C-alpha positions as CSV (number, residue, x, y, z in Angstrom):
1,Q,8.4,-14.1,6.7
2,A,5.5,-12.7,8.6
3,A,1.8,-12.5,7.7
4,G,-1.3,-11.0,9.3
5,R,-4.0,-8.4,9.0
6,T,-4.2,-4.9,10.3
7,E,-7.6,-3.1,10.5
8,F,-6.9,0.5,9.6
9,S,-9.0,3.2,11.3
10,E,-8.5,5.7,8.6
11,M,-7.5,5.7,4.9
12,T,-7.3,8.7,2.6
13,G,-5.9,9.2,-0.9
14,A,-6.9,9.6,-4.5
15,G,-7.6,6.8,-6.9
16,T,-8.1,6.7,-10.7
17,Y,-9.6,3.8,-12.7
18,N,-8.9,3.8,-16.5
19,K,-9.9,0.8,-18.7
20,G,-9.0,-1.8,-16.0
21,A,-5.9,0.0,-14.6
22,V,-5.9,1.5,-11.1
23,Q,-3.6,4.3,-9.8
24,L,-3.6,5.2,-6.1
25,R,-1.8,8.3,-5.0
26,D,-1.2,10.2,-1.7
27,V,-2.6,7.2,0.2
28,K,-2.4,7.5,4.0
29,L,-3.3,4.7,6.4
30,T,-3.6,5.0,10.2
31,A,-4.0,2.2,12.8
32,G,-3.2,3.1,16.3
33,L,0.6,3.8,16.5
34,L,1.0,2.6,12.8
35,T,0.9,5.2,10.1
36,A,1.8,4.6,6.4
37,N,1.7,6.6,3.2
38,G,2.5,5.7,-0.4
39,A,1.4,5.1,-3.9
40,A,0.5,2.1,-6.0
41,D,-0.4,1.1,-9.5
42,I,-2.3,-2.0,-10.7
43,D,-2.1,-2.7,-14.4
44,T,-4.8,-4.3,-16.5
45,G,-3.3,-7.7,-15.9
46,G,-3.5,-7.3,-12.1
47,R,0.2,-6.7,-11.6
48,L,1.0,-4.5,-8.6
49,S,3.8,-2.0,-8.1
50,G,4.3,0.8,-5.6
51,R,6.0,2.1,-2.5
52,I,5.0,2.4,1.2
53,N,6.7,4.4,3.9
54,A,5.6,3.2,7.3
55,E,6.1,4.4,10.9
56,L,5.4,2.4,14.1
57,G,6.4,4.6,17.0
58,A,10.1,5.5,16.5
59,Q,10.6,2.8,13.9
60,R,10.5,3.7,10.2
61,G,10.8,1.7,7.0
62,A,10.3,2.0,3.3
63,F,8.8,-1.0,1.4
64,A,8.2,-2.0,-2.2
65,L,4.8,-3.4,-3.3
66,T,5.0,-6.1,-5.9
67,G,3.0,-9.2,-6.9
68,T,-0.6,-9.0,-8.0
69,S,-3.7,-7.5,-6.7
70,K,-4.8,-11.0,-5.5
71,E,-1.4,-11.9,-4.0
72,P,0.4,-8.7,-3.0
73,Q,3.9,-8.9,-1.7
74,I,5.7,-6.3,0.5
75,R,9.5,-6.2,0.5
76,K,11.9,-4.0,2.5
């Protein structure tokens, strides 16, 4: 397992808040050579689900978002 923080220089996308639930769509993150895009949902109980597609130089990967908004988990 790995852990850490990445400071993103740019983030764009669309978000919707409805009675405690959050939807994030068309999210794009940029940090140097790292770019990522995806979508996520947080339900009213704080449960997180979504997908991220990331590129770091020539390397690419698809990741699943799970867990909660307070303790997110990313799995390949």
